[in-house]
C-alpha positions in Angstrom: 1.2 -55.5 -13.5 -1.1 -56.3 -16.4 0.1 -57.6 -19.7 -2.4 -57.5 -22.6 -2.2 -60.2 -25.3 -3.8 -60.1 -28.7 -5.8 -63.4 -28.5 -6.7 -63.2 -32.2 -3.2 -62.6 -33.5 -1.2 -65.3 -35.3 -2.0 -68.2 -37.6 -3.3 -70.5 -34.8 -5.2 -68.0 -32.7 -7.1 -67.9 -30.4 -6.1 -71.5 -29.4 -2.4 -71.0 -29.0 -2.8 -67.5 -27.5 -5.0 -69.0 -24.7 -2.7 -71.9 -24.2 0.3 -69.6 -24.1 -1.3 -67.3 -21.6 -2.2 -70.2 -19.3 1.4 -71.4 -19.4 2.7 -67.9 -18.7 0.5 -67.6 -15.6 2.4 -70.5 -14.0 5.7 -68.6 -14.3 4.8 -64.9 -14.0 5.0 -63.1 -10.8 1.9 -63.6 -8.6 1.0 -59.9 -8.9 1.0 -60.0 -12.8 -2.2 -60.6 -14.7 -2.8 -61.3 -18.4 -5.6 -59.6 -20.4 -6.7 -61.6 -23.3 -8.0 -59.2 -26.0 -10.3 -60.6 -28.7 -13.6 -62.3 -29.4 -14.8 -63.2 -25.9 -17.0 -66.2 -26.9 -14.1 -67.8 -28.8 -11.7 -67.2 -26.0 -14.0 -68.7 -23.4 -14.5 -71.8 -25.6 -10.8 -72.6 -25.4 -10.9 -72.0 -21.6 -13.5 -74.7 -21.0 -12.1 -77.4 -18.7 -8.9 -75.5 -18.0 -7.7 -74.8 -14.5 -6.3 -71.3 -14.0 -6.3 -68.4 -11.5 -9.4 -66.6 -12.7 -8.5 -63.4 -10.9 -5.4 -63.1 -13.0 -6.9 -63.9 -16.4 -9.0 -61.0 -17.7 -10.9 -61.1 -21.0 -11.4 -57.8 -22.9 -13.8 -58.2 -25.8 -12.9 -57.0 -29.3 -15.1 -58.1 -32.2 -12.8 -57.3 -35.1 -9.6 -59.0 -36.3 -6.8 -57.7 -38.4 -5.8 -60.4 -40.9 -2.1 -61.2 -41.4 -2.1 -59.9 -44.9 -4.3 -56.8 -44.4 -3.0 -53.3 -45.2 -1.7 -51.9 -41.9 -2.9 -48.3 -42.5 -6.3 -49.4 -43.7 -6.8 -51.7 -40.7 -5.9 -48.8 -38.4 -8.7 -46.6 -39.8 -11.3 -49.2 -40.7 -11.2 -51.5 -37.7 -11.3 -49.5 -34.5 -12.6 -52.6 -32.6 -9.9 -55.0 -33.7 -8.0 -56.8 -31.0 -4.9 -54.8 -32.0 -6.7 -51.5 -31.7 -8.3 -52.4 -28.4 -4.9 -53.7 -27.0 -3.2 -50.4 -27.9 -6.0 -48.4 -26.2 -5.4 -50.4 -23.0 -1.7 -49.6 -23.3 -2.4 -45.9 -24.0 -4.7 -45.5 -21.1 -2.3 -47.4 -18.8 -4.9 -50.1 -18.2 -2.1 -52.5 -19.4 1.6 -52.2 -18.8 2.5 -54.0 -22.1 0.9 -55.3 -25.2 1.9 -58.4 -27.1 0.8 -59.8 -30.4 1.7 -62.5 -32.9 -0.5 -60.8 -35.4 0.1 -58.4 -38.3 3.5 -56.8 -37.6 2.7 -53.8 -39.9 -0.4 -53.1 -38.0 1.5 -53.2 -34.8 4.0 -50.7 -36.1 1.3 -48.4 -37.4 -0.6 -48.4 -34.1 2.6 -47.9 -32.2 3.4 -44.8 -34.2 -0.1 -43.3 -34.3 -1.5 -44.3 -30.9 1.5 -44.3 -28.7 3.9 -42.1 -30.7 7.7 -42.1 -30.3 9.6 -40.5 -27.4 10.9 -37.0 -28.0 13.5 -36.8 -30.8 13.2 -40.5 -31.9 12.6 -40.5 -35.7 11.6 -44.1 -36.4 11.4 -47.0 -33.8 13.3 -50.2 -34.6 12.3 -53.8 -33.9 15.0 -55.5 -31.9 15.9 -59.2 -32.0 17.8 -61.3 -29.5 20.7 -63.0 -31.3 22.2 -66.1 -29.8 26.0 -66.3 -29.0 28.2 -69.3 -28.7 28.7 -68.7 -25.0 25.1 -69.2 -24.2 24.2 -65.5 -24.0 22.2 -63.2 -26.3 23.0 -59.9 -27.8 20.5 -57.4 -29.3 20.4 -56.7 -33.0 18.4 -53.8 -34.4 16.7 -53.2 -36.7 15.4 -56.6 -37.8 12.6 -55.5 -40.1 10.8 -52.2 -39.4 13.1 -49.9 -41.4 14.6 -51.3 -44.6 16.3 -48.1 -45.7 18.1 -46.0 -43.1 20.2 -42.8 -43.0 23.3 -42.7 -40.8 21.5 -40.5 -38.2 18.8 -43.2 -37.9 21.3 -46.0 -37.4 22.9 -43.8 -34.7 19.6 -43.6 -32.9 19.3 -47.4 -33.1 22.7 -47.7 -31.5 21.6 -45.4 -28.6 18.3 -47.2 -28.1 19.9 -50.6 -28.2 22.5 -49.5 -25.7 19.8 -48.4 -23.3 17.7 -51.5 -23.8 20.7 -53.9 -23.3 21.9 -52.1 -20.2 18.5 -52.4 -18.5 17.0 -55.7 -19.8 20.3 -57.7 -20.1 21.8 -56.0 -17.1 25.0 -54.9 -18.8 26.7 -51.9 -17.3 28.3 -50.5 -20.4 27.0 -52.4 -23.5 29.5 -52.8 -26.4 27.9 -51.4 -29.6 29.1 -52.7 -33.0 28.1 -51.8 -36.5 27.5 -54.7 -38.9 29.7 -54.3 -41.9 31.6 -56.2 -44.6 35.0 -55.5 -42.9 36.5 -54.3 -39.7 38.2 -51.2 -41.2 36.3 -48.0 -40.8 36.7 -47.2 -44.5 34.8 -50.4 -45.5 31.2 -50.7 -46.4 28.5 -48.5 -48.0 28.5 -44.7 -47.8 25.7 -45.0 -45.2 27.7 -47.4 -43.0 30.9 -45.4 -43.3 29.1 -42.2 -42.3 27.4 -44.1 -39.4 30.8 -45.2 -38.2 31.9 -41.6 -37.8 28.8 -40.7 -35.9 29.1 -43.6 -33.5 32.8 -43.1 -33.0 32.1 -39.6 -31.6 28.8 -40.4 -29.8 29.3 -40.2 -26.0 26.0 -42.1 -25.4 27.4 -45.4 -26.7 30.4 -47.6 -26.1 31.3 -48.1 -29.7 33.7 -50.9 -30.4 33.8 -50.6 -34.2 32.6 -52.8 -37.1 31.6 -56.5 -36.8 31.6 -58.9 -39.7 29.1 -61.7 -40.4 31.6 -64.3 -39.3 31.9 -62.8 -35.9 28.1 -62.6 -35.1 28.1 -65.7 -32.9 31.1 -64.6 -30.9 30.9 -62.4 -27.8 32.3 -59.3 -29.5 29.3 -56.9 -29.0 26.2 -56.6 -26.8 24.4 -54.5 -29.4 24.7 -55.0 -33.2 23.4 -52.2 -35.4 22.1 -52.6 -39.0 19.2 -51.6 -41.2 16.0 -53.6 -41.1 16.6 -55.3 -44.5 19.8 -57.0 -43.5 18.7 -57.7 -39.9 15.5 -59.4 -41.1 17.4 -61.6 -43.6 19.9 -62.7 -40.9 17.1 -63.6 -38.4 15.0 -65.5 -40.9 18.1 -67.4 -42.1 18.8 -68.4 -38.5 15.2 -69.6 -38.2 15.6 -71.7 -41.4 18.9 -73.1 -40.1 17.1 -74.3 -36.9 14.3 -75.9 -38.9 16.8 -77.8 -41.1 18.8 -78.9 -38.1 15.7 -80.0 -36.2 14.5 -82.0 -39.3 17.9 -83.7 -39.4 17.8 -84.6 -35.7 20.7 -82.2 -34.9 20.8 -81.1 -31.3 23.1 -78.1 -31.0 22.9 -75.6 -28.2 23.6 -72.6 -30.4 21.3 -73.6 -33.3 18.5 -74.5 -30.9 18.5 -71.0 -29.6 17.8 -69.7 -33.2 14.3 -71.2 -32.7 12.0 -68.2 -32.5 10.1 -69.9 -29.6 13.1 -69.5 -27.2 12.5 -65.7 -26.7 9.1 -65.6 -28.2 9.0 -62.0 -29.4 10.8 -58.8 -30.4 10.3 -55.4 -28.8 9.5 -52.2 -30.7 11.8 -49.8 -29.1 11.3 -46.1 -28.8 7.5 -45.8 -28.6 5.7 -44.6 -25.5 4.8 -48.1 -24.2 6.0 -51.6 -24.0 5.1 -53.4 -27.3 6.3 -56.9 -28.2 5.6 -58.5 -31.6 5.8 -62.3 -32.2 6.1 -64.6 -35.1 2.9 -65.3 -37.1 3.3 -69.0 -36.6 3.8 -68.7 -32.9 3.2 -71.8 -30.8 1.9 -71.7 -27.2 5.5 -71.9 -26.0 6.4 -68.8 -28.0 3.4 -66.9 -26.7 4.4 -67.8 -23.1 7.9 -66.6 -23.6 6.7 -63.4 -25.3 4.6 -62.6 -22.2 7.5 -63.4 -19.9 9.7 -61.0 -22.0 7.1 -58.3 -21.7 7.1 -58.7 -17.9 10.9 -58.5 -17.8 10.8 -55.4 -20.0 8.2 -53.6 -17.8 10.2 -54.4 -14.7 13.4 -53.0 -16.3 12.0 -49.5 -16.6 13.5 -49.2 -20.0 10.7 -46.9 -21.3 11.3 -44.4 -18.5 15.0 -44.3 -19.3 14.4 -43.7 -23.0 12.0 -40.9 -22.1 14.8 -39.4 -19.9 17.4 -39.6 -22.7 15.3 -38.6 -25.7 12.5 -36.6 -24.1 8.8 -37.3 -23.7 
């Protein structure tokens, strides 16, 4: 297996990307290699004096960099030799089994849609996040930022995609799918949420358990939580800020600690024809390491093949 990493992505690249890749190599399977994609001279500078299995660390040169605040569509057309563009080419040609980046999320989405494209009938791919539960487990919430406005049919697809992803990556035989709402009753919520409820209630592809409220998010009531990207993004960033506050106050709490973005390291873009993981722009070496480990687990799960089977190529 080969996992490509955008060495130029993130606020502290390429230093932390190189450090994260070296950390990952100590935990990845022995037959898994990491491809560092970016400016070769800068990457090699950070490898000086480091001990690592050279046969498992490959450098793929890419001379351009997509800035964190660049327009995603313009970067796609104007920077064909960016580390993001080259990484997606490796994924498209199957020279890499997964591509990870802590760089420009918008650019990652644009490349996912235009280079890889979505499977079959999938309309718009969501970004999924791993949400911590009180019992020490995680569930999957989607969308957490890619699609701020969603129609009921799109939320239904998120439920189906999340169910497939949870069953294979979290090893849950029949994932419980819940719809995030302001009440448990099926008549509660916006018109979009009410319509989505009816679709999910009659969807044989998902094990729908009804609505879930914000106060129940930390309880083990669902394996997949469905919402639109606006709400999902607010929830995840609030969790990050809660961890930062607790950490500053010296509070050590098992649940709050797992709101730290470093714990999982990244979030998959689900529904495109390839394994794509996006990370936080401020990613540390630990976050990069965990993002790479998540990518290996996702490839091993075979989730993309299952999505293609359900939704078509």
